[in-house]
C-alpha positions in Angstrom: -6.3 8.9 -4.7 -9.0 8.3 -2.1 -7.8 9.8 1.1 -8.1 6.4 2.9 -6.1 4.4 0.3 -2.3 4.2 0.4 -0.2 2.5 -2.3 3.5 2.0 -2.1 6.1 -0.4 -3.4 6.1 -3.5 -1.4 9.7 -4.0 0.0 11.5 -7.2 -0.9 10.5 -10.3 -2.8 6.9 -11.5 -2.7 5.5 -14.9 -3.9 2.1 -16.5 -4.4 1.8 -20.2 -3.9 -1.2 -22.5 -4.7 -1.4 -26.2 -5.3 2.2 -26.7 -4.3 3.4 -24.4 -6.9 4.8 -20.9 -7.1 2.4 -18.9 -9.2 4.0 -15.5 -8.9 7.3 -14.0 -7.7 8.0 -10.4 -7.8 10.4 -7.6 -6.6 8.1 -5.1 -8.1 4.9 -5.8 -6.1 2.7 -2.9 -4.7 1.2 -2.7 -1.2 -2.3 -1.2 -0.9 -3.7 -0.3 2.3 -7.3 0.8 2.4 -8.3 2.5 5.7 -7.4 0.3 8.7 -7.6 -2.9 6.6 -4.9 -5.4 6.3 -2.4 -4.7 3.4 -3.0 -6.3 0.1 -0.2 -7.2 -2.2 -0.7 -6.5 -6.0 1.6 -8.4 -8.3 2.6 -7.1 -11.7 0.9 -9.3 -14.4 4.3 -10.0 -16.0 5.5 -11.7 -12.8 2.5 -14.1 -12.6 2.3 -17.4 -14.3 -0.9 -16.4 -16.1 -1.3 -19.8 -17.7 -2.6 -21.1 -14.4 -5.3 -18.4 -14.3 -8.7 -18.4 -16.0 -10.9 -15.3 -16.2 -14.3 -15.9 -14.5 -17.6 -14.2 -14.9 -17.5 -12.6 -11.5 -17.1 -8.8 -11.3 -17.4 -6.4 -8.4 -17.4 -2.6 -8.1 -15.5 -0.5 -5.6 -16.4 3.2 -5.4 -12.8 4.1 -4.9 -10.9 1.6 -7.2 -13.4 0.9 -9.9 -14.6 -2.4 -11.6 -12.7 -5.6 -10.6 -12.6 -8.8 -12.7 -11.8 -12.2 -11.2 -9.6 -15.1 -12.0 -9.6 -18.8 -10.9 -6.4 -20.6 -10.3 -6.3 -24.0 -12.1 -3.9 -26.5 -10.6 -3.3 -30.2 -11.4 -5.7 -31.3 -8.6 -8.2 -28.5 -8.2 -9.6 -25.2 -9.4 -9.7 -22.4 -6.8 -12.6 -20.2 -7.9 -12.3 -16.4 -8.0 -9.0 -16.6 -6.2 -7.4 -13.4 -7.8 -8.7 -10.1 -8.9 -7.6 -7.2 -11.0 -8.7 -3.6 -11.6 -8.1 -3.4 -15.5 -8.9 0.3 -15.7 -8.7 1.5 -12.1 -10.0 4.9 -11.1 -7.5 7.8 -11.5 -6.4 8.0 -7.9 -5.3 4.3 -7.9 -4.1 4.1 -11.4 -0.8 2.5 -10.4 -2.5 -0.9 -9.7 -3.5 -1.2 -13.3 -1.8 -4.4 -14.7 -1.5 -5.9 -11.3 -3.4 -8.8 -9.7 -4.1 -9.5 -6.0 -4.9 -12.9 -4.5 -7.2 -14.0 -1.7 -5.2 -15.6 1.0 -6.5 -18.8 2.6 -6.1 -22.5 3.0 -5.2 -23.0 -0.7 -3.4 -19.7 -1.5 -0.5 -18.0 0.3 1.1 -14.6 -0.3 4.3 -14.0 1.5 7.5 -12.1 1.6 10.6 -14.3 1.1 
């Protein structure tokens, strides 16, 4: 693992909400802290209502984690573009985030411990 990345089990139950609905709820989420950045919660794919997510064309590359692909959240009233991302085949040092998605938090998406 890159020296400046720490991954641990996120304590408790975590949820993602968007468009008035709960999109994910997990007791098995991971917390990733990179450097002195804010913690990012990664949800196991099996704990996410994937029917509300559409894969987009966007990709990015992180020299420490690898290539990320993005997902938009589709709700009854709107589509929140590129609101989540996943490292499908992360680099060896962060392999535990494979099969997990993280979400951008903002006005339309919340990630919180309940």
